[in-house]
ZAZASE-188825 format. One line per 10 residues: number of its first residue (from 1); for each residue x, y, z of C-alpha. Coordinates in pm, 1 decimal, decimal comma, m for minus. Each point is the difference from the previous one (the first is absolute). Layout:
N
NUM = X:Y:Z ~ ...
***
This chain:
374
1 = 0,0:0,0:0,0 ~ 282,4:247,4:86,1 ~ 168,0:m73,6:m333,8 ~ m315,3:79,3:m196,7 ~ m43,5:325,5:198,6 ~ 350,4:107,1:m100,8 ~ m77,8:m85,0:m362,5 ~ m318,7:212,7:18,4 ~ 194,3:300,7:134,0 ~ 260,0:m34,6:m274,6
11 = m270,2:m15,2:m266,2 ~ m177,5:305,9:146,5 ~ 326,6:194,4:m3,9 ~ 55,6:m89,3:m364,4 ~ m353,5:110,1:m90,9 ~ 42,3:330,0:189,6 ~ 326,6:66,3:m182,7 ~ m188,1:m25,8:m331,3 ~ m312,1:196,6:100,2 ~ 174,7:293,9:172,6
21 = 148,5:163,3:m310,4 ~ m325,1:m57,8:m190,2 ~ m197,7:178,5:273,5 ~ 232,1:300,9:13,5 ~ m4,5:31,3:m377,1 ~ m377,0:m12,5:m3,5 ~ m36,8:272,8:261,7 ~ 236,0:233,8:m183,2 ~ m183,4:m48,1:m330,7 ~ m354,5:34,7:143,6
31 = 68,3:325,6:191,6 ~ 8,2:m135,1:354,7 ~ 2,3:220,0:309,1 ~ 377,3:27,0:m6,1 ~ 26,7:102,2:m370,5 ~ 80,9:365,7:m63,4 ~ m187,2:214,8:m264,2 ~ 203,4:70,7:m304,1 ~ 240,3:m282,6:67,5 ~ 367,1:59,9:m80,6
41 = m47,4:330,5:m194,8 ~ m132,7:188,4:305,3 ~ 297,5:m116,6:205,4 ~ 238,3:149,3:m257,2 ~ m169,7:340,9:17,4 ~ 12,1:m0,6:379,9 ~ 373,4:m69,4:m12,5 ~ 47,2:291,2:m242,2 ~ m181,8:240,2:238,8 ~ 229,8:m109,5:280,1
51 = 307,7:60,8:m215,4 ~ m124,4:352,9:m96,6 ~ m48,8:90,9:366,8 ~ 352,9:m121,6:80,6 ~ 156,5:193,9:m294,0 ~ m185,2:318,6:98,9 ~ 114,3:m30,5:359,3 ~ 359,7:m40,2:m115,4 ~ m30,4:296,6:m234,8 ~ 62,9:m203,2:m311,1
61 = m306,7:145,8:m173,9 ~ m183,2:324,7:42,8 ~ m326,5:45,9:183,8 ~ m202,0:76,0:m312,6 ~ 139,4:m300,0:m189,3 ~ m71,8:m225,1:295,2 ~ m357,5:120,8:28,1 ~ m62,8:m46,8:m372,1 ~ 138,3:m350,8:17,2 ~ m221,3:m82,3:298,9
71 = m309,5:118,9:m187,3 ~ 80,2:m209,1:m305,8 ~ 82,6:m314,1:197,2 ~ m309,2:47,8:217,1 ~ m216,0:21,5:m313,9 ~ 149,8:m324,2:m131,4 ~ m44,4:m168,1:338,0 ~ m368,1:90,8:10,3 ~ m46,3:m129,0:m351,0 ~ 168,8:m332,0:85,5
81 = m210,0:m37,4:317,2 ~ m323,8:59,0:m190,1 ~ 88,2:m255,4:m271,6 ~ m188,4:m328,2:71,1 ~ 203,6:m326,1:40,9 ~ m36,6:m249,8:m283,1 ~ m232,7:m287,9:89,6 ~ 165,7:m342,1:54,2 ~ 8,0:m232,5:m297,6 ~ m261,4:m277,0:13,5
91 = 267,3:m241,1:m126,3 ~ 223,9:98,6:288,0 ~ m276,3:m66,1:253,8 ~ m81,2:m337,1:m156,0 ~ 366,6:m102,3:7,3 ~ 28,7:84,2:370,0 ~ m312,7:m199,7:79,9 ~ 129,7:m305,1:m187,8 ~ 337,4:28,3:171,6 ~ m170,4:23,1:339,5
101 = m211,9:m309,8:m69,1 ~ 307,8:m195,8:m108,3 ~ 181,0:104,4:317,5 ~ m292,2:m90,9:226,8 ~ m93,6:m332,0:m161,5 ~ 275,0:m102,7:m238,6 ~ 297,5:13,8:235,7 ~ m150,8:m229,0:270,9 ~ m139,9:m236,6:m264,8 ~ 333,5:m38,0:m179,6
111 = 186,3:m43,5:330,3 ~ m233,8:m279,7:113,7 ~ 4,0:m168,7:m341,6 ~ 380,2:m16,4:4,8 ~ 54,6:m81,4:367,3 ~ m259,9:m269,1:67,3 ~ 139,3:m259,4:m246,8 ~ 365,6:82,5:69,4 ~ 14,7:111,4:362,0 ~ m12,9:m217,0:312,0
121 = m115,2:219,4:291,1 ~ m53,2:m295,8:234,1 ~ 351,0:m145,5:m25,9 ~ 217,8:53,8:310,7 ~ 312,7:206,2:m12,8 ~ 296,2:m176,8:m162,7 ~ 329,9:128,3:144,7 ~ 256,9:117,6:m250,0 ~ 256,9:m250,4:126,1 ~ m235,9:m285,7:m80,4
131 = m75,0:111,7:m354,7 ~ 336,8:m105,9:m138,9 ~ 33,5:m311,8:212,5 ~ m13,3:m320,2:m205,7 ~ m77,7:m342,7:150,7 ~ 314,3:m147,4:152,9 ~ 41,2:m366,2:m91,0 ~ 264,1:m40,0:271,5 ~ m233,8:72,5:288,2 ~ m130,9:m292,1:212,2
141 = m252,3:m234,2:m156,8 ~ m255,8:86,3:267,9 ~ 10,9:366,9:m103,9 ~ m50,5:m86,8:m365,7 ~ m293,0:m227,7:88,6 ~ m154,0:277,1:210,6 ~ 31,1:245,2:m290,9 ~ m171,5:m241,5:m238,7 ~ m276,2:m64,1:253,4 ~ m57,2:374,1:41,6
151 = m20,7:32,8:m377,0 ~ m254,7:m283,5:m21,6 ~ m214,1:155,6:273,7 ~ m47,3:298,7:m228,4 ~ m8,5:m207,8:m321,8 ~ m167,3:m332,3:89,6 ~ m63,0:m85,4:m367,1 ~ 371,5:m8,4:m87,3 ~ 36,4:m363,1:m113,2 ~ 372,1:35,1:m66,0
161 = 55,9:130,2:352,3 ~ m178,6:m299,4:153,6 ~ 195,1:m239,5:m224,5 ~ 329,2:152,1:116,3 ~ m95,6:14,2:367,9 ~ m150,8:m349,2:39,3 ~ 314,2:m216,8:m48,3 ~ 200,9:233,2:223,3 ~ m255,0:m37,7:279,9 ~ 16,6:m377,1:m45,0
171 = 379,7:5,3:21,5 ~ 8,4:207,1:320,7 ~ m253,4:m228,6:168,5 ~ m309,6:224,6:m7,2 ~ m210,7:m283,4:m133,5 ~ m349,5:136,6:67,1 ~ 91,5:331,2:m163,6 ~ 151,9:m193,4:m289,4 ~ m325,4:m191,7:m49,3 ~ m192,0:328,5:m16,5
181 = 253,9:149,2:m242,0 ~ m14,0:m303,8:m232,1 ~ m380,9:14,0:1,5 ~ 11,2:368,8:m94,2 ~ 250,6:m68,2:m277,8 ~ m250,9:m248,3:m145,7 ~ m295,0:235,0:51,0 ~ 162,0:302,0:m163,7 ~ 254,5:m166,5:m230,6 ~ m190,3:m299,6:m135,3
191 = 1,5:m372,6:64,8 ~ 279,6:m233,4:m110,3 ~ 168,7:m321,2:112,3 ~ 305,4:163,8:154,6 ~ m205,1:233,1:219,9 ~ m226,0:m284,2:112,2 ~ 299,0:m217,3:87,5 ~ 160,9:287,7:191,9 ~ m323,7:55,9:190,3 ~ m17,0:m371,0:87,9
201 = 360,1:9,8:124,6 ~ m77,2:301,5:221,1 ~ m308,8:m172,5:145,4 ~ 206,9:m311,9:75,3 ~ 273,9:211,9:159,9 ~ m259,1:176,7:217,5 ~ m117,8:m344,8:114,4 ~ 350,5:m97,7:112,6 ~ 95,4:m179,4:m321,5 ~ m312,3:m215,5:m13,0
211 = m170,5:m20,8:m337,7 ~ m355,1:69,8:117,2 ~ m308,5:m65,6:m209,5 ~ m10,2:370,8:m84,9 ~ 362,2:m4,6:m116,1 ~ m55,3:m320,8:m196,1 ~ m296,3:164,4:m172,8 ~ 226,2:282,6:m117,5 ~ 259,4:m247,7:m132,9 ~ m267,4:m195,1:m185,8
221 = m129,9:327,3:m142,8 ~ 353,4:80,7:m118,2 ~ 34,6:m339,6:m169,5 ~ m335,0:53,0:m170,9 ~ 145,9:317,8:m150,4 ~ 342,2:m153,8:m74,2 ~ 48,8:m376,0:33,5 ~ 380,6:40,4:4,8 ~ 24,2:249,8:287,5 ~ 294,2:m131,2:203,4
231 = m88,9:155,2:335,1 ~ m359,6:m120,1:m8,3 ~ 107,7:m353,8:m93,6 ~ 258,2:m16,2:276,9 ~ m246,9:111,1:267,5 ~ m260,5:m248,1:m123,3 ~ 265,3:m266,9:59,6 ~ 72,6:149,2:341,4 ~ m371,3:m13,8:84,8 ~ 1,6:m371,0:m91,5
241 = 301,0:m57,5:225,5 ~ m167,4:182,8:290,3 ~ m311,5:m213,4:m51,8 ~ 211,6:m314,9:36,3 ~ m5,7:m86,6:m372,3 ~ 375,7:m16,6:m49,3 ~ m20,3:m211,9:m313,7 ~ m224,3:257,3:m165,0 ~ 237,7:275,7:104,5 ~ 299,1:m192,5:m138,1
251 = m182,1:m64,5:m327,0 ~ m78,4:371,8:m40,8 ~ 356,5:105,9:75,7 ~ 155,8:m265,9:m224,1 ~ m213,3:116,3:m289,9 ~ 114,1:356,0:68,3 ~ 363,5:m104,9:23,2 ~ m27,0:m166,6:m339,2 ~ m87,5:333,2:m163,3 ~ 234,1:211,7:210,5
261 = 314,5:135,3:m172,5 ~ 329,2:m100,3:165,5 ~ 75,2:359,4:105,4 ~ m349,3:85,7:125,5 ~ 13,4:161,7:347,3 ~ m285,4:m217,2:132,1 ~ 165,0:m329,8:m100,0 ~ 183,5:m45,5:335,7 ~ m328,7:59,7:184,0 ~ m168,4:m278,1:m196,6
271 = 287,3:m236,2:70,0 ~ m5,5:77,8:372,2 ~ m376,3:m49,0:8,1 ~ 30,7:m339,7:m168,9 ~ 254,3:m107,7:260,1 ~ m235,4:116,6:274,5 ~ m280,7:m227,5:m120,6 ~ 233,6:m296,8:m39,2 ~ 90,1:28,1:m369,6 ~ 378,1:41,5:m39,9
281 = 102,7:316,1:m177,6 ~ 310,2:m164,6:m145,5 ~ 119,1:m352,6:m75,3 ~ 140,9:m194,2:291,9 ~ 373,7:61,4:24,7 ~ 267,6:m192,7:180,9 ~ 170,1:144,1:304,9 ~ 317,2:65,5:m199,0 ~ m196,7:177,5:m270,7 ~ m189,5:207,4:256,6
291 = 329,0:107,1:158,1 ~ 138,1:98,8:m341,1 ~ m313,4:194,2:m86,9 ~ m19,9:183,4:331,1 ~ 235,4:281,2:m98,5 ~ m118,6:29,4:m362,6 ~ m202,3:287,6:m134,6 ~ m348,4:m70,5:m133,2 ~ 87,9:m24,8:m374,2 ~ 291,0:m238,2:65,9
301 = m212,2:m210,7:232,5 ~ m279,3:m25,0:m259,6 ~ 250,3:m97,3:m266,7 ~ 140,9:m274,1:223,1 ~ m348,9:m135,3:74,1 ~ m90,4:m8,4:m368,7 ~ 321,2:m184,8:m75,3 ~ m84,5:m260,8:263,6 ~ m352,9:m38,5:m136,6 ~ 136,6:m58,6:m350,4
311 = 240,9:m266,1:131,3 ~ m287,5:m168,8:187,3 ~ m212,2:m4,5:m314,8 ~ 286,8:m152,6:m200,8 ~ 54,0:m270,4:263,5 ~ m370,3:m91,8:11,2 ~ m10,5:m40,0:m377,0 ~ 269,2:m264,9:33,3 ~ m146,2:m161,6:313,1 ~ m371,4:61,7:43,6
321 = m64,5:m229,6:297,2 ~ 70,6:276,0:258,3 ~ m351,2:114,4:102,5 ~ 134,1:247,0:256,8 ~ 226,0:146,8:m266,3 ~ m295,2:51,3:m233,5 ~ m196,4:170,5:274,6 ~ 294,6:228,8:78,8 ~ 30,1:87,0:m368,4 ~ m368,9:81,9:m40,0
331 = 5,3:205,5:320,7 ~ 310,4:186,1:m114,8 ~ m160,0:97,0:m329,6 ~ m310,5:122,3:184,8 ~ 206,0:208,9:240,4 ~ 189,6:156,4:m290,9 ~ m330,7:82,6:m165,6 ~ 50,9:m236,7:m293,3 ~ m333,2:m180,0:8,4 ~ 27,3:m140,4:m352,3
341 = 329,3:m172,8:86,4 ~ m161,1:m128,1:319,4 ~ m282,2:m159,7:m199,6 ~ 251,6:m145,2:m243,2 ~ 198,6:m149,2:287,9 ~ m323,1:m140,3:145,9 ~ m82,9:m177,0:m326,9 ~ 356,2:m135,5:m28,5 ~ m13,4:m124,8:359,2 ~ m324,4:m190,0:m49,0
351 = 134,9:m155,0:m316,0 ~ 326,1:m97,3:173,3 ~ m165,7:m175,2:300,6 ~ m314,4:m113,7:m177,3 ~ 110,2:m364,3:10,3 ~ 26,4:1,8:382,1 ~ m338,1:40,6:174,0 ~ 154,7:80,9:338,7 ~ 226,1:272,2:m139,3 ~ m284,0:142,3:m212,3
361 = m228,0:20,7:304,2 ~ 270,2:180,6:199,4 ~ 61,8:236,4:m292,4 ~ m368,4:85,6:m42,1 ~ m41,5:69,4:370,4 ~ 301,3:231,0:m5,9 ~ m123,7:181,2:m312,4 ~ m341,5:46,2:163,2 ~ 161,8:178,1:294,0 ~ 173,0:233,6:m243,7
371 = m335,3:101,5:m147,3 ~ 120,6:m20,7:m356,7 ~ m313,4:m179,0:m124,4 ~ m233,1:263,6:159,0
***
């Protein structure tokens, strides 16, 4: 209210500055109470009479010359005083009226028309030091999160802001806030598999790592949108493990491992999860081999394991009576994500021991546990 009062005073001052000269001009042209008869000509004659009196007093002119001059100037002064002033021009009056109307109405109208769409009278004062301050990426994460949250309080429809904030909240352990942020990212940014899977992960994290029915529903929704979503598939397997269905969990994770590239960041997680449910993540190695592999980096260790698997496959082609060897070979291919080779090894194993009912029975039972036929 105080700001608008100041604006009104400023506008009134501007209008007065325009109207004042118009009013004075009008009074002088219409013969107002302060206008003198005869205008400027009478003033000249009066000055001449004063000069004649001063010259006569100083003796510069004679008395008779001074009196004659006074008579002549007096006659001219009377003539100028009796001469009527010219009437004001109607065009001049009309111009002043138009100018006054523009000042009274036009100035406030133009000011409002310009200010209302461009001005922001309700915004608080923004100190000069803050105007040139850019966001500092080196400040603590909590400060950056607080800034984004303040922005979203004023702009709740900012889908990009919610998408940026949600995973950060999940990482810092604010699970309930992360759930709300993921829901808003879906509401304002659209539905897709990745956002649904992220929401399911946040719900599970808020429940202490348990894949609840609500979280499972989000993962199933994600898979309906994208059947190859890695996160949703993994958590569906985790839900099966938590329900006591370890074989189902192992089957899901083996199928994922088969399609997983060797350098995928989630590959170690799948291998660890398979070990947890009783499915080895790597072929059985001897104690000497384990000791040799202990200090190797991951690529070298993988290369060594593949070399051992190839040697095992070559040995079984020469001597196919080793049922345990066939099972290790099939399991190794599954762990490495090579499902086609695992099926090929399964067919070779059945052909190799097909003449021995006892060995075939043992082989089929072992293959059933691996879930390759499912």
